All heavy atoms as an XYZ file, in Angstrom:
695
protein
N     111.783    -58.879    -53.144
C     111.253    -57.546    -52.924
C     110.987    -57.389    -51.426
O     110.446    -58.273    -50.787
C     109.967    -57.351    -53.728
C     109.392    -56.025    -53.460
S     108.080    -55.316    -54.449
C     107.193    -56.521    -55.260
N     111.380    -56.265    -50.886
C     111.164    -56.017    -49.469
C     109.940    -55.145    -49.272
O     109.626    -54.284    -50.093
C     112.390    -55.313    -48.841
O     112.569    -54.063    -49.477
C     113.637    -56.170    -48.977
N     109.272    -55.383    -48.175
C     108.095    -54.581    -47.819
C     108.550    -53.207    -47.338
O     109.541    -53.102    -46.616
C     107.317    -55.264    -46.683
C     106.541    -56.473    -47.118
C     105.331    -56.096    -47.950
O     104.641    -55.132    -47.600
O     105.105    -56.761    -48.970
N     107.846    -52.132    -47.731
C     108.207    -50.809    -47.216
C     107.961    -50.762    -45.715
O     107.084    -51.442    -45.185
C     107.271    -49.859    -47.950
C     106.280    -50.688    -48.663
C     106.739    -52.108    -48.649
N     108.753    -49.980    -45.039
C     108.625    -49.837    -43.589
C     107.380    -49.015    -43.263
O     107.128    -47.980    -43.868
C     109.865    -49.154    -43.035
C     109.859    -49.026    -41.539
C     111.210    -48.520    -41.072
N     111.149    -48.100    -39.712
C     111.324    -48.903    -38.665
N     111.601    -50.163    -38.874
N     111.242    -48.445    -37.440
N     106.615    -49.478    -42.292
C     105.397    -48.801    -41.845
C     105.793    -47.673    -40.896
O     106.490    -47.892    -39.911
C     104.485    -49.810    -41.139
C     103.198    -49.226    -40.662
C     102.206    -48.883    -41.561
C     102.972    -49.025    -39.322
C     101.001    -48.347    -41.127
C     101.777    -48.491    -38.873
C     100.789    -48.157    -39.781
N     105.368    -46.451    -41.192
C     105.730    -45.279    -40.390
C     104.634    -44.991    -39.371
O     103.683    -44.264    -39.635
C     105.954    -44.085    -41.313
C     106.506    -42.866    -40.596
O     106.530    -42.850    -39.344
O     106.899    -41.918    -41.289
N     104.795    -45.546    -38.198
C     103.799    -45.383    -37.124
C     103.666    -43.913    -36.708
O     102.577    -43.462    -36.381
C     104.157    -46.247    -35.928
C     104.096    -47.732    -36.220
C     104.490    -48.548    -35.005
N     103.528    -48.452    -33.937
C     102.406    -49.147    -33.843
N     102.105    -50.009    -34.785
N     101.597    -49.003    -32.817
N     104.754    -43.180    -36.716
C     104.701    -41.773    -36.294
C     103.827    -40.954    -37.241
O     103.075    -40.080    -36.795
C     106.108    -41.187    -36.227
N     103.902    -41.227    -38.527
C     103.070    -40.501    -39.491
C     101.601    -40.821    -39.271
O     100.752    -39.926    -39.282
C     103.483    -40.843    -40.922
N     101.299    -42.090    -39.060
C      99.908    -42.481    -38.804
C      99.417    -41.844    -37.508
O      98.307    -41.310    -37.448
C      99.763    -44.016    -38.770
C      98.368    -44.421    -38.335
C     100.117    -44.612    -40.132
N     100.256    -41.859    -36.493
C      99.876    -41.260    -35.209
C      99.611    -39.767    -35.356
O      98.688    -39.238    -34.724
C     100.967    -41.515    -34.169
N     100.373    -39.072    -36.201
C     100.146    -37.634    -36.381
C      98.803    -37.372    -37.051
O      98.110    -36.410    -36.699
C     101.293    -36.993    -37.171
O     101.244    -37.354    -38.526
N      98.418    -38.221    -37.990
C      97.110    -38.075    -38.633
C      95.996    -38.346    -37.624
O      95.017    -37.603    -37.552
C      96.985    -38.999    -39.860
C      95.562    -38.991    -40.407
C      97.973    -38.594    -40.936
N      96.166    -39.373    -36.816
C      95.160    -39.693    -35.799
C      95.018    -38.537    -34.817
O      93.900    -38.143    -34.473
C      95.506    -41.014    -35.073
C      94.620    -41.229    -33.864
C      95.388    -42.185    -36.040
N      96.121    -37.964    -34.392
C      96.058    -36.822    -33.459
C      95.314    -35.650    -34.085
O      94.492    -34.996    -33.427
C      97.462    -36.396    -33.026
C      98.050    -37.245    -31.935
C      99.321    -36.621    -31.355
N     100.351    -36.377    -32.356
C     101.239    -37.274    -32.774
N     101.212    -38.496    -32.292
N     102.142    -36.943    -33.675
N      95.589    -35.365    -35.338
C      94.899    -34.258    -36.012
C      93.409    -34.534    -36.107
O      92.581    -33.648    -35.844
C      95.493    -34.035    -37.403
N      93.057    -35.763    -36.461
C      91.632    -36.124    -36.560
C      90.966    -36.033    -35.184
O      89.837    -35.541    -35.074
C      91.482    -37.521    -37.137
C      91.905    -37.629    -38.570
S      91.891    -39.349    -39.101
C      91.151    -39.164    -40.705
N      91.647    -36.501    -34.147
C      91.086    -36.426    -32.793
C      90.890    -34.981    -32.358
O      89.905    -34.658    -31.685
C      91.989    -37.159    -31.803
C      91.927    -38.651    -31.927
C      92.888    -39.373    -31.029
O      93.953    -38.817    -30.679
O      92.588    -40.523    -30.680
N      91.812    -34.108    -32.749
C      91.682    -32.683    -32.413
C      90.378    -32.119    -32.980
O      89.606    -31.478    -32.273
C      92.880    -31.907    -32.970
C      92.666    -30.440    -33.007
N      92.745    -29.648    -31.878
C      92.338    -29.605    -34.030
C      92.485    -28.391    -32.207
N      92.243    -28.334    -33.500
N      90.137    -32.371    -34.270
C      88.910    -31.870    -34.894
C      87.672    -32.532    -34.304
O      86.645    -31.882    -34.099
C      88.953    -32.073    -36.407
C      89.883    -31.111    -37.094
C      91.023    -31.552    -37.744
C      89.611    -29.742    -37.094
C      91.869    -30.658    -38.371
C      90.462    -28.848    -37.715
C      91.587    -29.305    -38.352
O      92.415    -28.418    -38.974
N      87.750    -33.812    -34.009
C      86.611    -34.526    -33.435
C      86.267    -33.968    -32.053
O      85.103    -33.707    -31.750
C      86.926    -36.022    -33.349
C      85.748    -36.830    -32.856
O      84.660    -36.731    -33.467
O      85.902    -37.556    -31.852
N      87.268    -33.748    -31.229
C      87.047    -33.203    -29.888
C      86.456    -31.794    -29.967
O      85.490    -31.482    -29.254
C      88.366    -33.181    -29.100
O      88.839    -34.534    -28.973
C      88.181    -32.582    -27.714
N      87.011    -30.970    -30.833
C      86.505    -29.602    -30.972
C      85.047    -29.613    -31.416
O      84.223    -28.843    -30.904
C      87.361    -28.819    -31.971
N      84.711    -30.489    -32.369
C      83.331    -30.556    -32.847
C      82.398    -30.998    -31.738
O      81.340    -30.411    -31.514
C      83.210    -31.480    -34.052
C      81.782    -31.770    -34.373
C      81.187    -32.989    -34.394
C      80.741    -30.836    -34.700
N      79.857    -32.861    -34.711
C      79.555    -31.547    -34.899
C      80.709    -29.448    -34.824
C      78.350    -30.938    -35.222
C      79.501    -28.842    -35.152
C      78.349    -29.581    -35.353
N      82.761    -32.019    -30.986
C      81.856    -32.514    -29.942
C      81.670    -31.504    -28.815
O      80.583    -31.417    -28.244
C      82.318    -33.868    -29.420
C      82.034    -34.962    -30.389
N      80.756    -35.356    -30.708
C      82.851    -35.717    -31.151
C      80.795    -36.315    -31.604
N      82.063    -36.552    -31.898
N      82.705    -30.721    -28.528
C      82.550    -29.657    -27.523
C      81.548    -28.616    -28.008
O      80.697    -28.167    -27.252
C      83.901    -28.995    -27.233
C      84.798    -29.822    -26.360
C      86.098    -29.097    -26.101
C      87.024    -29.952    -25.266
N      88.326    -29.289    -25.064
N      81.673    -28.215    -29.264
C      80.748    -27.211    -29.792
C      79.354    -27.803    -29.973
O      78.352    -27.153    -29.707
C      81.231    -26.622    -31.102
C      80.311    -25.522    -31.571
C      80.966    -24.508    -32.473
O      82.191    -24.513    -32.612
O      80.224    -23.705    -33.043
N      79.269    -29.034    -30.434
C      77.985    -29.689    -30.638
C      77.157    -29.677    -29.356
O      75.949    -29.450    -29.392
C      78.188    -31.126    -31.115
C      76.945    -31.987    -31.280
C      76.001    -31.398    -32.317
C      77.338    -33.413    -31.644
N      77.797    -29.891    -28.231
C      77.090    -29.928    -26.951
C      76.319    -28.631    -26.695
O      75.275    -28.644    -26.036
C      78.077    -30.197    -25.824
N      76.802    -27.530    -27.236
C      76.131    -26.237    -27.042
C      74.786    -26.170    -27.763
O      73.947    -25.337    -27.418
C      77.022    -25.107    -27.548
C      78.316    -24.954    -26.794
C      79.197    -23.880    -27.401
O      78.671    -23.000    -28.105
O      80.409    -23.931    -27.149
N      74.584    -27.013    -28.758
C      73.378    -26.950    -29.581
C      72.359    -28.036    -29.241
O      71.293    -28.070    -29.843
C      73.743    -27.052    -31.070
C      74.633    -25.925    -31.509
C      75.999    -26.105    -31.634
C      74.097    -24.671    -31.769
C      76.817    -25.060    -32.019
C      74.905    -23.624    -32.156
C      76.275    -23.825    -32.273
O      77.073    -22.783    -32.645
N      72.677    -28.894    -28.306
C      71.789    -30.010    -27.996
C      70.860    -29.702    -26.834
O      71.226    -28.989    -25.902
C      72.616    -31.255    -27.662
C      73.523    -31.780    -28.768
C      74.280    -33.013    -28.280
C      72.753    -32.080    -30.038
N      69.685    -30.276    -26.902
C      68.735    -30.191    -25.791
C      69.060    -31.307    -24.807
O      69.921    -32.153    -25.063
C      67.296    -30.368    -26.305
O      67.169    -31.699    -26.829
C      66.942    -29.345    -27.367
N      68.336    -31.336    -23.698
C      68.535    -32.392    -22.702
C      68.248    -33.772    -23.287
O      68.801    -34.774    -22.833
C      67.645    -32.134    -21.493
N      67.414    -33.833    -24.322
C      67.092    -35.112    -24.982
C      68.176    -35.562    -25.950
O      68.093    -36.647    -26.526
C      65.779    -35.000    -25.759
C      64.594    -34.738    -24.858
O      64.683    -35.043    -23.653
O      63.590    -34.217    -25.363
N      69.167    -34.702    -26.209
C      70.224    -35.044    -27.153
C      69.928    -34.658    -28.585
O      70.680    -34.997    -29.493
N      68.826    -33.951    -28.793
C      68.473    -33.479    -30.139
C      68.987    -32.058    -30.322
O      69.194    -31.325    -29.358
C      66.957    -33.488    -30.331
C      66.368    -34.886    -30.246
O      67.035    -35.833    -30.707
O      65.253    -35.023    -29.714
N      69.134    -31.645    -31.567
C      69.542    -30.271    -31.848
C      68.371    -29.354    -31.518
O      67.238    -29.601    -31.920
C      69.959    -30.109    -33.323
C      70.246    -28.655    -33.651
C      71.173    -30.973    -33.632
N      68.657    -28.300    -30.770
C      67.651    -27.301    -30.404
C      67.155    -26.619    -31.682
O      67.937    -25.986    -32.388
C      68.289    -26.286    -29.464
C      67.323    -25.246    -28.939
O      66.207    -25.114    -29.487
O      67.690    -24.552    -27.975
N      65.882    -26.782    -31.984
C      65.316    -26.235    -33.227
C      65.502    -24.727    -33.336
O      65.664    -24.195    -34.426
C      63.839    -26.592    -33.334
C      63.597    -28.061    -33.589
C      62.118    -28.396    -33.667
O      61.304    -27.474    -33.854
O      61.806    -29.590    -33.548
N      65.497    -24.045    -32.214
C      65.665    -22.584    -32.231
C      67.069    -22.189    -32.665
O      67.295    -21.069    -33.084
C      65.370    -21.996    -30.854
C      63.909    -22.187    -30.426
C      63.732    -21.808    -28.995
N      64.551    -22.746    -28.194
C      64.716    -22.675    -26.888
N      64.147    -21.719    -26.207
N      65.439    -23.561    -26.248
N      68.009    -23.104    -32.557
C      69.401    -22.814    -32.911
C      69.852    -23.611    -34.131
O      71.048    -23.754    -34.378
C      70.291    -23.129    -31.718
C      69.932    -22.266    -30.500
C      70.930    -22.371    -29.408
N      72.185    -21.772    -29.833
C      73.345    -22.067    -29.256
N      73.415    -22.933    -28.279
N      74.451    -21.489    -29.676
N      68.907    -24.113    -34.903
C      69.234    -24.956    -36.053
C      70.170    -24.251    -37.039
O      71.130    -24.843    -37.520
C      67.952    -25.398    -36.772
C      68.180    -26.380    -37.897
C      68.585    -27.754    -37.420
O      68.173    -28.210    -36.381
N      69.418    -28.416    -38.200
N      69.905    -22.992    -37.336
C      70.755    -22.240    -38.261
C      72.181    -22.108    -37.752
O      73.148    -22.282    -38.504
N      72.318    -21.792    -36.473
C      73.650    -21.691    -35.869
C      74.359    -23.037    -35.918
O      75.562    -23.104    -36.189
C      73.541    -21.242    -34.407
C      73.026    -19.843    -34.200
C      72.791    -19.582    -32.723
O      73.758    -19.703    -31.949
O      71.638    -19.292    -32.364
N      73.610    -24.092    -35.634
C      74.158    -25.450    -35.667
C      74.677    -25.784    -37.062
O      75.781    -26.315    -37.217
C      73.086    -26.449    -35.223
C      73.401    -27.888    -35.514
C      74.333    -28.573    -34.751
C      72.765    -28.558    -36.551
C      74.625    -29.904    -35.016
C      73.050    -29.890    -36.814
C      73.983    -30.559    -36.045
O      74.279    -31.862    -36.307
N      73.898    -25.459    -38.095
C      74.314    -25.752    -39.474
C      75.593    -24.977    -39.828
O      76.493    -25.520    -40.471
C      73.192    -25.420    -40.464
C      71.969    -26.306    -40.329
C      72.241    -27.782    -40.614
O      73.156    -28.098    -41.405
O      71.533    -28.622    -40.037
N      75.668    -23.711    -39.410
C      76.877    -22.923    -39.670
C      78.073    -23.510    -38.919
O      79.179    -23.567    -39.451
C      76.667    -21.459    -39.299
C      75.843    -20.705    -40.336
C      75.790    -19.216    -40.041
N      75.108    -18.889    -38.798
C      73.794    -18.864    -38.640
N      72.994    -19.155    -39.653
N      73.252    -18.545    -37.482
N      77.848    -23.955    -37.704
C      78.934    -24.554    -36.920
C      79.440    -25.833    -37.586
O      80.652    -26.079    -37.630
C      78.459    -24.853    -35.499
N      78.514    -26.633    -38.127
C      78.932    -27.845    -38.840
C      79.838    -27.481    -40.003
O      80.880    -28.103    -40.205
C      77.724    -28.633    -39.369
C      77.029    -29.444    -38.336
C      76.082    -30.472    -38.910
C      75.319    -30.085    -40.124
N      74.310    -31.040    -40.560
N      79.436    -26.466    -40.767
C      80.261    -26.028    -41.896
C      81.630    -25.538    -41.421
O      82.658    -25.849    -42.018
C      79.571    -24.918    -42.683
C      78.408    -25.425    -43.519
O      78.286    -26.655    -43.706
O      77.615    -24.582    -43.980
N      81.620    -24.745    -40.343
C      82.880    -24.208    -39.821
C      83.833    -25.320    -39.396
O      85.048    -25.188    -39.528
C      82.627    -23.279    -38.633
C      81.967    -21.972    -39.049
O      81.927    -21.671    -40.262
O      81.478    -21.264    -38.147
N      83.294    -26.409    -38.887
C      84.137    -27.521    -38.451
C      84.480    -28.465    -39.598
O      85.531    -29.096    -39.582
C      83.462    -28.302    -37.315
C      83.555    -27.607    -36.008
N      84.619    -27.739    -35.155
C      82.728    -26.725    -35.414
C      84.450    -26.991    -34.089
N      83.289    -26.359    -34.217
N      83.620    -28.556    -40.573
C      83.848    -29.496    -41.680
C      84.938    -29.016    -42.629
O      85.757    -29.820    -43.086
C      82.547    -29.729    -42.446
N      84.963    -27.728    -42.943
C      85.913    -27.255    -43.955
C      87.361    -27.499    -43.587
O      88.144    -27.951    -44.432
C      85.646    -25.798    -44.312
C      84.518    -25.715    -45.275
C      83.280    -25.188    -45.046
C      84.470    -26.237    -46.608
N      82.475    -25.352    -46.150
C      83.191    -25.992    -47.132
C      85.396    -26.904    -47.409
C      82.809    -26.370    -48.400
C      85.006    -27.283    -48.690
C      83.737    -27.011    -49.166
N      87.802    -27.228    -42.353
C      89.208    -27.520    -42.038
C      89.543    -29.010    -42.194
O      90.638    -29.356    -42.622
C      89.361    -27.070    -40.582
C      88.270    -26.087    -40.370
C      87.132    -26.522    -41.252
N      88.592    -29.861    -41.861
C      88.820    -31.294    -42.011
C      88.924    -31.652    -43.487
O      89.856    -32.350    -43.913
C      87.698    -32.115    -41.327
C      87.822    -33.598    -41.648
C      87.714    -31.882    -39.823
N      87.996    -31.157    -44.286
C      88.024    -31.440    -45.722
C      89.299    -30.909    -46.366
O      89.894    -31.563    -47.227
C      86.790    -30.843    -46.403
C      85.463    -31.494    -46.016
C      84.303    -30.699    -46.602
C      85.419    -32.937    -46.469
N      89.713    -29.724    -45.948
C      90.932    -29.147    -46.502
C      92.173    -29.928    -46.085
O      93.178    -29.926    -46.792
C      91.048    -27.684    -46.098
C      90.009    -26.809    -46.787
C      89.943    -25.392    -46.235
O      90.491    -25.121    -45.148
O      89.318    -24.558    -46.904
N      92.114    -30.598    -44.945
C      93.248    -31.384    -44.447
C      93.330    -32.773    -45.065
O      94.384    -33.411    -45.007
C      93.158    -31.529    -42.924
O      93.253    -30.268    -42.309
N      92.240    -33.244    -45.650
C      92.223    -34.611    -46.181
C      93.363    -34.922    -47.144
O      94.007    -35.966    -46.999
C      90.874    -34.923    -46.825
C      89.739    -35.227    -45.858
C      88.442    -35.437    -46.637
C      90.043    -36.412    -44.983
N      93.666    -34.071    -48.126
C      94.767    -34.422    -49.029
C      96.100    -34.626    -48.292
O      96.847    -35.549    -48.605
C      94.838    -33.233    -49.994
C      93.457    -32.656    -49.972
C      92.978    -32.848    -48.557
N      96.378    -33.782    -47.304
C      97.622    -33.933    -46.541
C      97.605    -35.221    -45.726
O      98.611    -35.929    -45.642
C      97.834    -32.743    -45.605
C      98.091    -31.449    -46.360
O      98.543    -31.508    -47.521
O      97.822    -30.379    -45.787
N      96.479    -35.511    -45.092
C      96.377    -36.735    -44.296
C      96.530    -37.968    -45.181
O      97.206    -38.926    -44.815
C      95.052    -36.791    -43.547
C      94.910    -35.752    -42.474
C      95.900    -35.016    -41.902
C      93.712    -35.338    -41.854
N      95.389    -34.165    -40.972
C      94.044    -34.335    -40.917
C      92.385    -35.694    -42.010
C      93.102    -33.724    -40.118
C      91.446    -35.067    -41.208
C      91.802    -34.095    -40.274
N      95.888    -37.926    -46.344
C      95.984    -39.054    -47.270
C      97.432    -39.248    -47.699
O      97.944    -40.370    -47.717
C      95.044    -38.858    -48.477
C      93.587    -38.971    -48.022
C      95.362    -39.855    -49.591
C      92.572    -38.488    -49.040
N      98.105    -38.162    -48.024
C      99.507    -38.259    -48.436
C     100.366    -38.834    -47.313
O     101.227    -39.689    -47.558
C     100.020    -36.887    -48.863
N     100.144    -38.376    -46.086
C     100.903    -38.908    -44.948
C     100.648    -40.392    -44.746
O     101.585    -41.165    -44.516
C     100.539    -38.152    -43.660
C     101.215    -36.821    -43.449
C     100.560    -36.085    -42.278
C     102.694    -37.020    -43.179
N      99.379    -40.783    -44.814
C      99.049    -42.197    -44.620
C      99.621    -43.062    -45.741
O     100.151    -44.148    -45.484
C      97.534    -42.377    -44.514
C      96.899    -41.799    -43.256
C      95.385    -41.877    -43.344
C      97.416    -42.495    -42.009
N      99.527    -42.574    -46.951
C     100.077    -43.327    -48.071
C     101.586    -43.472    -47.940
O     102.142    -44.536    -48.185
C      99.696    -42.667    -49.388
C      98.221    -42.852    -49.710
C      97.867    -42.141    -50.961
C      98.538    -42.894    -52.074
N      98.093    -42.548    -53.382
N     102.242    -42.387    -47.553
C     103.683    -42.457    -47.358
C     104.023    -43.438    -46.239
O     104.983    -44.197    -46.337
C     104.241    -41.066    -47.049
N     103.212    -43.420    -45.182
C     103.445    -44.331    -44.057
C     103.294    -45.784    -44.481
O     103.966    -46.667    -43.962
C     102.481    -44.015    -42.914
N     102.409    -46.014    -45.442
C     102.172    -47.375    -45.931
C     103.101    -47.751    -47.082
O     103.100    -48.889    -47.537
C     100.718    -47.525    -46.379
C      99.683    -47.410    -45.284
C      98.296    -47.367    -45.884
C      99.822    -48.548    -44.298
N     103.831    -46.776    -47.582
C     104.721    -47.030    -48.697
C     104.037    -46.984    -50.045
O     104.584    -47.438    -51.031
N     102.830    -46.441    -50.101
C     102.107    -46.337    -51.368
C     102.719    -45.219    -52.205
O     103.155    -44.202    -51.675
C     100.631    -46.061    -51.108
N     102.708    -45.411    -53.510
C     103.350    -44.433    -54.383
C     102.383    -43.427    -54.992
O     102.701    -42.262    -55.109
C     104.095    -45.148    -55.502
C     105.262    -45.948    -54.976
C     106.001    -46.641    -56.088
O     105.771    -46.296    -57.258
O     106.798    -47.534    -55.783
N     101.210    -43.876    -55.422
C     100.310    -42.956    -56.128
C      98.892    -43.100    -55.614
O      98.505    -44.130    -55.087
C     100.303    -43.228    -57.640
O      99.876    -44.560    -57.860
C     101.674    -43.012    -58.242
N      98.123    -42.063    -55.855
C      96.704    -42.069    -55.484
C      95.909    -42.782    -56.561
O      96.349    -42.864    -57.709
C      96.204    -40.636    -55.341
N      94.719    -43.295    -56.224
C      93.873    -43.866    -57.267
C      93.501    -42.792    -58.286
O      93.470    -41.607    -57.968
C      92.638    -44.366    -56.516
C      92.787    -43.942    -55.116
C      94.136    -43.335    -54.933
N      93.238    -43.202    -59.498
C      92.897    -42.264    -60.567
C      91.657    -41.434    -60.242
O      91.594    -40.271    -60.529
C      92.668    -43.030    -61.874
C      93.915    -43.682    -62.405
C      94.804    -42.704    -63.149
O      94.269    -41.799    -63.791
O      96.022    -42.862    -63.069
N      90.639    -42.066    -59.657
C      89.394    -41.365    -59.353
C      88.959    -41.694    -57.932
O      89.208    -42.780    -57.434
C      88.302    -41.790    -60.333
N      88.312    -40.724    -57.312
C      87.793    -40.942    -55.968
C      86.609    -41.894    -56.028
O      85.865    -41.910    -57.018
C      87.361    -39.611    -55.360
N      86.400    -42.684    -54.986
C      85.242    -43.575    -54.984
C      83.946    -42.784    -54.892
O      83.918    -41.667    -54.387
C      85.436    -44.426    -53.732
C      86.366    -43.633    -52.871
C      87.201    -42.793    -53.795
N      82.880    -43.376    -55.407
C      81.572    -42.741    -55.330
C      81.100    -42.735    -53.883
O      81.251    -43.714    -53.169
C      80.558    -43.528    -56.176
C      80.823    -43.450    -57.658
C      80.625    -42.043    -58.205
O      79.698    -41.352    -57.763
O      81.401    -41.646    -59.080
N      80.526    -41.605    -53.464
C      80.053    -41.500    -52.085
C      78.558    -41.740    -51.971
O      78.037    -41.880    -50.884
C      80.357    -40.111    -51.506
O      79.670    -39.138    -52.291
C      81.849    -39.847    -51.487
N      77.876    -41.740    -53.091
C      76.444    -41.957    -53.058
C      75.644    -40.688    -52.847
O      74.440    -40.697    -52.833
N      76.332    -39.566    -52.663
C      75.600    -38.307    -52.475
C      75.759    -37.445    -53.705
O      76.789    -37.457    -54.369
C      76.129    -37.560    -51.239
O      77.492    -37.278    -51.399
N      74.729    -36.706    -53.994
C      74.754    -35.826    -55.163
C      75.573    -34.593    -54.863
O      75.564    -34.100    -53.737
C      73.327    -35.441    -55.548
N      76.296    -34.054    -55.829
C      77.095    -32.831    -55.586
C      76.231    -31.621    -55.369
O      75.106    -31.554    -55.710
C      77.923    -32.701    -56.863
C      77.343    -33.605    -57.866
C      76.433    -34.561    -57.148
């Protein structure tokens, strides 16, 4: 049996997409921080909305990223159930 070929380009594309979202979030996050590095309490609501605005595109992209990574690794199917995250729905 031969090992499936590892697709570095697919993995790199997922990393680039993740870095894009990470960079965008950190740029926006800086707008909500005080000089101490804490979230400005006066802007807490805006900060929470910004987190949601940045989180949803990432969450929506996860299935595509997972599929790309699995294909890059030569995996055929997803696990039957997602692992427990420890947080309540």
